[in-house]
C-alpha positions as CSV (number, residue, x, y, z in Angstrom):
1,M,108.7,127.8,45.9
2,K,105.5,126.6,47.2
3,S,105.2,122.9,48.1
4,G,101.5,122.6,49.1
5,R,102.5,121.8,52.8
6,P,101.6,124.2,55.8
7,P,104.9,126.4,57.1
8,L,106.3,124.9,60.0
9,F,105.3,127.6,62.3
10,A,101.6,127.3,61.3
11,L,102.1,123.5,62.3
12,L,103.5,124.7,65.7
13,I,100.8,127.5,66.3
14,A,97.8,124.8,65.8
15,G,100.0,122.6,67.9
16,I,100.1,124.8,70.8
17,L,96.2,126.3,70.1
18,C,95.1,122.5,70.5
19,A,97.2,121.7,73.4
20,W,95.8,125.1,75.1
21,A,92.2,123.9,74.3
22,G,92.7,120.5,75.9
23,A,93.9,122.0,79.2
24,L,91.1,124.4,79.3
25,Q,88.6,121.6,79.0
26,A,90.7,119.5,81.5
27,S,90.6,122.6,83.7
28,D,86.7,122.9,83.2
29,Q,85.9,119.2,84.0
30,H,88.0,119.2,87.3
31,S,86.1,122.5,88.1
32,K,83.1,120.6,87.9
33,H,84.3,117.6,89.7
34,I,85.3,119.5,92.1
35,A,81.9,121.6,92.4
36,E,79.9,118.4,92.3
37,M,81.9,116.8,94.8
38,N,81.3,119.9,97.6
39,E,77.7,119.7,96.7
40,R,77.2,116.0,97.3
41,G,79.7,116.8,100.8
42,N,77.1,119.4,101.7
43,R,74.6,116.9,101.7
44,V,76.2,114.3,103.5
45,M,78.4,115.8,105.7
46,G,75.6,118.2,106.9
47,F,78.0,121.1,106.6
48,D,78.9,123.9,103.8
49,Q,82.1,123.0,102.4
50,E,82.7,126.6,101.7
51,K,82.8,127.6,105.5
52,T,84.8,124.8,106.5
53,T,88.7,123.3,105.7
54,H,89.5,119.4,105.6
55,H,92.8,118.1,106.5
56,F,93.9,114.8,106.1
57,R,97.5,113.9,107.8
58,L,99.6,110.4,107.4
59,L,100.8,109.1,111.2
60,K,103.4,106.7,111.4
61,N,100.5,104.3,112.8
62,G,97.7,105.7,110.9
63,G,96.3,108.8,110.1
64,V,94.0,111.9,111.3
65,I,91.0,113.4,109.6
66,E,90.4,116.7,110.7
67,V,87.7,119.0,109.9
68,G,87.2,123.0,111.4
69,G,85.2,126.1,110.5
70,N,87.0,128.6,108.8
71,D,85.1,131.2,111.1
72,P,85.9,130.7,115.0
73,K,82.4,132.1,115.6
74,D,80.6,129.7,113.4
75,A,79.2,127.3,116.3
76,M,76.6,126.0,113.8
77,S,79.7,124.6,111.2
78,R,81.6,123.8,114.4
79,D,78.6,121.6,115.9
80,Q,77.8,119.7,112.7
81,I,81.3,119.0,111.9
82,R,81.6,117.4,115.3
83,R,78.3,115.4,114.9
84,H,79.3,114.4,111.3
85,L,82.9,113.0,112.4
86,E,81.6,111.2,115.7
87,E,79.2,109.3,113.3
88,I,82.2,108.7,111.1
89,A,84.5,107.4,113.4
90,R,81.5,105.0,114.4
91,A,80.5,104.0,110.9
92,F,84.5,103.5,109.7
93,S,84.8,101.1,112.8
94,E,82.3,99.2,111.7
95,G,83.3,98.9,107.9
96,R,80.9,101.2,106.9
97,F,82.1,104.0,104.3
98,E,79.1,104.8,102.7
99,A,79.8,108.6,103.4
100,P,83.3,109.1,101.3
101,M,81.8,106.8,98.5
102,D,78.8,109.1,98.2
103,I,80.8,112.4,98.1
104,H,83.5,110.9,95.8
105,H,81.3,108.6,93.7
106,Q,83.4,105.7,93.8
107,V,85.2,103.5,96.2
108,P,88.4,105.3,97.7
109,P,91.6,103.5,97.2
110,G,92.3,101.5,100.6
111,V,88.4,101.3,101.7
112,K,88.3,97.4,100.7
113,I,91.2,96.4,103.0
114,M,89.8,98.9,105.7
115,Q,86.6,96.9,105.8
116,D,88.1,93.8,105.9
117,L,90.7,94.5,108.6
118,K,88.4,96.8,110.5
119,S,89.1,94.9,113.7
120,A,92.8,95.9,113.3
121,I,92.1,99.5,112.9
122,G,91.1,102.1,115.7
123,Y,88.7,105.3,114.9
124,R,88.8,107.8,117.9
125,F,86.7,111.2,117.6
126,E,88.5,114.3,119.0
127,P,86.7,117.7,119.4
128,T,88.8,120.8,118.2
129,E,88.3,124.1,118.9
130,K,86.8,125.0,115.3
131,G,85.8,120.9,114.9
132,G,86.9,117.7,115.3
133,L,89.0,115.3,114.0
134,V,89.4,111.4,113.7
135,R,92.3,109.6,114.9
136,I,92.8,106.6,113.0
137,T,95.4,103.8,114.6
138,T,96.7,100.6,113.5
139,T,99.7,98.1,113.9
140,N,99.0,96.1,111.2
141,P,101.2,97.0,108.1
142,M,98.6,96.0,105.4
143,A,96.0,98.1,107.4
144,L,98.4,101.1,107.7
145,K,99.2,101.0,104.3
146,A,95.5,100.8,102.9
147,V,94.8,104.1,105.8
148,H,97.9,105.8,104.1
149,D,96.2,104.8,100.6
150,F,92.7,106.3,101.8
151,L,94.0,109.6,103.0
152,R,96.1,110.5,100.0
153,F,93.2,110.0,97.9
154,Q,91.2,112.3,100.3
155,I,94.1,115.0,100.1
156,E,94.1,114.8,96.1
157,E,90.4,115.0,96.1
158,H,89.8,117.8,98.5
159,Q,92.8,119.4,97.5
160,T,93.9,120.5,101.0
161,G,97.8,120.7,100.3
162,D,98.5,118.3,102.8
163,P,101.6,116.3,102.4
164,P,101.0,112.8,101.1
165,E,103.7,111.1,102.7
166,V,103.9,110.6,106.5
167,V,105.4,113.5,108.3
168,F,103.7,114.0,111.5
169,N,104.4,111.4,114.5
């Protein structure tokens, strides 16, 4: 007895294939986004993203942006990281966020408030063995939320695997 309708199994398979194709396309687009972001990062930051590791940590009073060379003997990457992070600390304290906007091709969450409340936020560069970090501090609750929003965006974009909540003092 044929009803002219496709069997349920065929519909199920077609649905699975469509979902799988959509996931592949999304994965390809995400991979392309990451590659383009890394290319812009190489240019803007002045060091090879593949030779370095970023970390973004949320603190009770702000957060930390940390970048280090993957190879402890790579003095060139270490020095380039330090120059970049020194400039980032200076630029952010002046309310200038062109670097992350150029890298991500958008205004990251929190930036507008961080610019508006720039006098309530401190940025301090500290060298590390493999590169450096920028320590961000504030006692202003609105500024703190903006800093955390900014850092969460960085964690997601750079796929660092860092926790998106405050777990460090």
